[in-house]
N, C-alpha and C positions, 0 to 999 in steps of 0.2 A: 504494499499500499504506499502511495506517495505521501511524503511529508510536506511537499510543496503544493500550495493551493493552485498556483498557476498551471501545474501539470493537469489539473482536473477541468480546466476551461477549454472547451472545444468550440469550433465554429458551428453555426446553425444548420449546416448540411447534415450533421450527425443526427439531428432530430427529425429529418425528413420522413423516415419510416413511421414514426409515432404520429406525426402531423397528418400524414396521408390516411391513417386509420381514423382520425378525427374528422377530417373534412370530406372524405369520399362518400360516407353514408348519406342516405336521404335526409336532408335537413328538416323536413316536415315531421319526421319521427323523433327529433331531438326534443329534450325538455330544456326550458330556459327559466332561470331564476331571476326575478326582478330585484334590482338593487334597492329600489325605493320601498316596496311593500313586502318583499320576501316571498311573494306568490310564485309558485311553480306551474308553468303551463306548457303545453305542447306548442312548438313553433307554428305548426299548421293551424292552431286555434287563435293566434294573435290577430289583432286588428291591423290592417294595412292602410296607411295613407300613401297613395301613389301619386306621383306627379312627374312631369317631364324631367325634373331635376333628380329624381331618384325615388327610393322607397323608404318609408319610416314604419317600422313595426312597433306597435304599442302593447303595453301590458294589458292582458285581458281583465285584470282586476282593478288597477288604479290608473290606467291609460298613460303611464309614463313612457317616454321613448326608450325602447330597449335596443333596437338595432337601426342603423341607417346604412343603406347601400346606394352607391352612385356609380354609374358606368360613365367614365370620362375618356376622352381621347388618350389620356396619359395612363389609364388603367382602371381596374375595378376596385373601388374603395369600400371597406366595411368598417364601421365604427360601432362599438358595443359598450360604450361607457355606462349605459343604463342597465346592463345585464351583469349579474354577479358571476354566472357560469352557464355553460351549455353542457348537457349530459347526453351522450349518444349511447 
Protein backbone atom coordinates (compact mmCIF):
# COMPACT_ATOMS: atom_id res chain seq x y z
CA UNK A 1 0.00 0.00 0.00
CA UNK A 2 1.24 3.42 -0.94
CA UNK A 3 2.21 5.90 1.75
CA UNK A 4 2.17 8.77 -0.72
CA UNK A 5 -1.32 10.30 -1.35
CA UNK A 6 -0.28 11.55 -4.79
CA UNK A 7 0.20 7.92 -5.86
CA UNK A 8 -3.58 7.38 -5.34
CA UNK A 9 -4.64 10.26 -7.64
CA UNK A 10 -5.51 9.08 -11.14
CA UNK A 11 -6.99 10.89 -14.14
CA UNK A 12 -10.73 10.77 -14.89
CA UNK A 13 -10.33 8.17 -17.64
CA UNK A 14 -9.96 5.52 -14.95
CA UNK A 15 -13.57 6.19 -13.85
CA UNK A 16 -14.96 5.64 -17.38
CA UNK A 17 -16.19 2.08 -16.76
CA UNK A 18 -18.07 3.09 -13.59
CA UNK A 19 -19.59 6.20 -15.20
CA UNK A 20 -20.74 4.22 -18.25
CA UNK A 21 -22.70 1.93 -15.91
CA UNK A 22 -24.38 5.01 -14.41
CA UNK A 23 -25.23 6.95 -17.56
CA UNK A 24 -26.14 4.19 -20.06
CA UNK A 25 -29.32 2.81 -18.39
CA UNK A 26 -32.75 4.22 -19.18
CA UNK A 27 -32.83 7.53 -17.26
CA UNK A 28 -36.61 7.39 -16.84
CA UNK A 29 -36.14 4.37 -14.54
CA UNK A 30 -33.73 6.24 -12.24
CA UNK A 31 -34.84 7.65 -8.88
CA UNK A 32 -33.93 11.24 -8.06
CA UNK A 33 -33.78 12.85 -4.61
CA UNK A 34 -34.76 16.54 -4.33
CA UNK A 35 -32.23 18.65 -2.45
CA UNK A 36 -34.96 21.04 -1.25
CA UNK A 37 -37.62 18.69 0.18
CA UNK A 38 -35.82 15.29 0.26
CA UNK A 39 -38.62 13.73 -1.85
CA UNK A 40 -37.61 10.72 -3.99
CA UNK A 41 -39.34 10.38 -7.38
CA UNK A 42 -38.84 8.50 -10.60
CA UNK A 43 -37.28 10.73 -13.25
CA UNK A 44 -40.09 9.74 -15.60
CA UNK A 45 -42.65 11.13 -13.10
CA UNK A 46 -41.10 14.62 -12.89
CA UNK A 47 -42.73 17.71 -14.37
CA UNK A 48 -41.01 19.14 -17.44
CA UNK A 49 -40.84 22.79 -18.44
CA UNK A 50 -39.70 22.62 -22.06
CA UNK A 51 -38.63 25.59 -24.14
CA UNK A 52 -36.42 26.24 -27.16
CA UNK A 53 -33.66 27.08 -24.66
CA UNK A 54 -33.77 23.62 -23.08
CA UNK A 55 -35.58 21.51 -20.52
CA UNK A 56 -36.11 22.00 -16.79
CA UNK A 57 -37.26 19.01 -14.73
CA UNK A 58 -39.05 19.93 -11.51
CA UNK A 59 -39.61 18.04 -8.26
CA UNK A 60 -42.94 16.22 -8.27
CA UNK A 61 -43.54 17.28 -4.65
CA UNK A 62 -42.22 20.85 -4.17
CA UNK A 63 -41.68 21.95 -7.81
CA UNK A 64 -38.04 22.96 -7.21
CA UNK A 65 -35.79 22.75 -10.26
CA UNK A 66 -33.92 19.42 -10.18
CA UNK A 67 -32.25 19.21 -13.58
CA UNK A 68 -31.64 21.56 -16.50
CA UNK A 69 -30.58 20.23 -19.90
CA UNK A 70 -29.56 22.45 -22.80
CA UNK A 71 -28.30 21.40 -26.22
CA UNK A 72 -25.96 24.08 -27.59
CA UNK A 73 -23.60 24.22 -30.57
CA UNK A 74 -20.77 23.81 -28.05
CA UNK A 75 -22.23 20.66 -26.45
CA UNK A 76 -24.97 19.13 -24.33
CA UNK A 77 -25.08 20.67 -20.85
CA UNK A 78 -26.64 19.09 -17.78
CA UNK A 79 -26.94 20.95 -14.49
CA UNK A 80 -28.25 19.12 -11.41
CA UNK A 81 -27.71 21.46 -8.46
CA UNK A 82 -31.31 20.93 -7.29
CA UNK A 83 -30.90 17.16 -7.00
CA UNK A 84 -29.10 15.46 -4.16
CA UNK A 85 -28.53 12.20 -6.07
CA UNK A 86 -29.64 9.85 -8.82
CA UNK A 87 -30.11 6.13 -8.17
CA UNK A 88 -30.02 3.63 -11.05
